[in-house]
N, C-alpha and C positions, 0 to 999 in steps of 0.2 A: 531421566525425566528432561520434559522439555517446557518451554514457556511456549503458549500457542498466542497467535495474534489471528483474528479472525474476521470476517465482515461477511454478515450472512445476506442473503436477498432480503430486503424489507419488504417486498409487494408479493413474492411468489414463494411458494413451497420449493424446499430444496436448494441446492447451488450454494454460491458463494466461493469466498478466496479464504486460504488458509496458509500462513508460514508458520513453521515450526523451529523453534530455536532451542540447542541444547542449553539447559538451565545453568551450566557452567560459565556460557558466555554473557557478558553484559549485553543487554539489547533493551531496544525500546520502540515504541511504535511511534511514527511520526505521524499528526493529524493535520488535514487540511481541509479548509471549507470545501472546496472543489471534488474533493474524494467521495463525500458523503452522499453524493447521487450516482455514484457508479459502484461497481465490485472493484476495490482498487486498495491496496494497503501498501506502507512503506515502513520497513523497519531499519533501524539503524544499528547496527553491530561495533561495539566499541572495544579496542584493542589499544594496548600502552601505546602505540605510537601511529596509529592511524583509525579512522572508521570506515566502514562499508555498509552501503545502504543497498537493500534488497527491496524490489517489488514485485507485486504480484497483481495481476489484474485479469479480468476476465469481460469480454464483450461478447452478448449473445449472437449468434448468426442472426441475420436480417434486422439489426438494430438501426435505428434510425439517426441520422447525421450528429444531432443533439449529445448522443451517448460517446460516440467518438471525441466530441468536443470537450466533455468532461474528464474523459481519460487524457486528452492532449493538455488540459489546464492544471491537472492533480502533477503531471510530470513537470509542466512548466513552473509549478509552486515549489517543486523539489529543487531543480536547478536553481531558482532564484535565491532560495535558502542556502544552497551550497555556494554560489558565488560571494555570498556576504561573511563566509567563514574566513 
C-alpha cells in the first residue's frame, strides 16, 4: 500500500506529477504558494532521527521564463523553511 501525493495539470488534459510513499512511512506533503502555479510537489519523510525531503517537478518543453521562475521560487521556499529548523 502507498500514500499518493499528486498534482495534476489544472489547465490541460493529462500530465502532472506524483510521488508514491510506502504507507508504513510517516510522510506529509509540504505546500507552498509558489508551487501552486507549476507542476511541483514536495513530500517530507520523517524518521526517528532525521527527515528527508523529496521533490518532483515537471517543466513542459518550450515553457516561458515565468514557469522556470515558479519552480525556482518553490525550491527557494523549501530551502528557507529548512534553514529555520
